[in-house]
C-alpha positions, 0 to 999 in steps of 0.5 A, spaced: 457 455 478 459 460 484 457 467 484 463 471 484 465 479 485 469 482 480 475 486 484 479 492 481 485 493 485 489 499 483 495 503 486 502 506 484 504 500 480 498 499 476 491 495 476 489 488 477 482 485 475 480 478 478 473 474 479 473 473 487 469 468 491 471 467 498 479 465 498 478 463 490 481 468 485 480 467 478 482 470 471 487 475 474 489 480 469 495 485 471 496 492 467 502 497 469 501 504 470 500 508 464 496 502 460 490 506 463 490 513 463 483 516 464 477 513 468 473 511 462 479 506 460 479 504 467 471 502 467 472 499 461 477 494 464 473 493 470 467 491 466 471 487 460 469 479 460 464 479 466 461 473 468 454 471 468 455 469 475 458 476 477 454 479 482 457 486 482 464 490 481 468 493 487 474 498 486 480 498 491 484 504 489 489 508 493 486 515 495 480 518 499 473 515 498 467 518 499 460 516 497 463 512 491 467 518 489 475 518 489 476 525 492 483 525 492 488 519 490 495 521 491 498 517 485 492 516 480 490 524 479 486 523 474 481 519 478 481 526 483 473 528 484 471 522 479 464 519 481 467 512 480 461 508 483 455 512 479 459 511 472 460 504 473 453 503 475 451 506 468 456 502 464 455 495 467 448 495 470 451 492 476 452 493 484 458 497 485 462 499 491 469 503 491 473 502 497 481 504 499 486 499 497 488 498 504 481 497 506 481 491 502 488 489 504 487 489 511 480 485 511 484 480 506 489 479 512 484 479 517 480 473 513 487 470 512 489 470 519 483 470 523 487 469 530 489 476 529 484 481 533 488 487 533 494 489 528 496 494 524 497 493 516 502 496 512 503 496 504 510 499 503 512 499 495 512 505 491 508 508 496 506 507 503 499 505 505 496 504 513 490 501 516 489 499 523 484 493 525 481 491 531 475 486 533 473 485 526 473 493 524 477 498 521 479 503 526 482 508 522 481 510 514 486 516 514 492 516 509 498 514 513 503 515 507 502 522 508 503 523 515 508 529 515 515 527 517 520 533 515 517 540 516 523 543 513 522 548 507 527 543 503 523 537 504 522 533 498 515 534 494 510 528 495 506 526 489 500 528 493 502 535 492 505 536 499 512 536 502 515 532 507 510 526 507 512 519 509 511 517 502 516 522 499 521 520 504 520 512 505 516 510 499 519 506 493 519 511 488 523 516 492 528 511 494 529 509 487 530 516 485 535 517 491 539 511 489 540 513 482 542 520 484 547 517 489 550 512 483 551 518 479 554 522 484 559 517 485 560 516 478 558 508 478 555 505 472 548 504 472 547 496 471 540 494 467 536 492 473 531 496 478 535 501 482 532 498 488 535 491 486 542 495 486 541 498 492 540 491 496 546 488 492 550 494 494 548 494 501 549 486 502 556 487 499 558 493 504 558 499 500 558 505 504 553 509 500 548 504 500 548 503 507 547 510 508 541 510 504 538 504 508 540 507 515 536 513 513 530 509 511 531 505 518 531 512 522 525 514 518 521 508 518 522 507 525 520 514 527 514 513 522 512 507 526 513 510 533 508 515 531 503 509 530 505 505 536 504 511 541 497 512 539 495 505 538 500 500 541 498 495 536 502 488 538 503 486 531 505 489 524 503 485 518 507 488 512 506 487 504 509 490 498 515 490 494 520 494 498 518 492 504 519 484 502 527 486 501 528 492 506 525 489 512 530 483 512 536 487 511 534 493 516 528 490 521 533 491 527 535 498 525 528 500 524 526 497 531 531 500 535 530 507 532 522 506 533 524 504 540 528 510 541 522 515 540 517 511 544 516 513 551 516 506 553 521 502 549 517 495 551 511 498 546 516 497 541 520 490 543 513 487 544 511 488 537 511 483 532 513 484 525 510 479 520 509 478 512 502 477 510 501 470 508 498 472 501 500 479 499 499 478 492 491 477 493 489 479 500 487 486 497 482 482 492 480 477 497 478 483 502 475 488 497 470 482 495 468 481 502 467 488 503 462 488 497 459 482 500 458 485 507 455 491 504 450 488 499 448 482 504 
């Protein structure tokens, strides 16, 4: 039997657990946000049903990670300040690693698309995560979703505790709240489906309120990408995430237009390609396992 790495991937929507060997992902288990409510339950989930061929455990979670400690997670606050590395070693007796979920995603994308040597990766789902990859390395490990976009006193509050972050304006959870508020304001009956699905359907039918929301999203995302493009001038954006999958096809040209309008040289925007991760469902799992093997080689 091949040796495998147990990977736990977690963010705003919940956690996933899988055993990974190269590009092979087995025993995938997913749970929704709220099914685990403290670090001890997360460790129990991580260590459950470990195979005898498991060589170690790696967490890929949203937030700032330092020396195996989750310093601050914008969406999983009960992990803030928790020594996930040391506690998991104590329970499992295995080698352990803790990385940011976007580190796993971008390394997984690089493994799946080896011809790309310089690109930006973005997860656009309930929140926003960003990484930049060049020549085999991650260039930055910041929290891109928490770049301030709105400095006004009335800017929306972000889950991280600050106001006006990109995630608080452009994240899927924020947009969901805007859809609900817009439908309540104009007196529309809310159907039994996800608000962002309603947004897409109404936008496709030409509803003015849906167009207004998506137009403001395009302006915000164009501004957000222009910030990164001004610094890095990356040739490719590789995206993933539920909101991105639905939003990009509908407003990609509008996003590009607003991005170009905020660049000193519009060719920086014209030459950038937008592509989807070939395996958005497992790229972070593959990448996290690869980082573990690199650390413990």
